Phi, psi and omega in degrees: 000141174251135178258153170275132180252125183241122178259116184285159187305316183291335172287318178292327175290316184293328182296312183295313183294311185302313178300307181307313176306314185288320183294330174297332183262336181193091184303317180294316181297322173296323175296321175298311177305317180290319179304316182291323177302312188286334171296314181295320183296318187293326179295340178293336177305319183267319185223070173291336182296340181293348183254149176295158171300149174284158174302327189271008183309312184296348179269002181238152170287336176276159170285134181241113182253156179239152180235125175259129186236132179079183186227018186255132171260125174265125184302135184307324185294342189262352182276000000 
């Protein structure tokens, strides 16, 4: 079964900011990071259950899973 993956506008904006942050410091690494992110997102269409429920899951009739990607914390002031 294939699921529909929806990236909310605020998540898309944060992704764009994170990419730009990385790109300013290391363009090639930023491209690899983004490609890995896209791969991880695409995998959700087949295997969403591998990710834990999102904190807001109880507020929707559908299951809401969250994917945490990478291990770098970017200071909010830098986004």
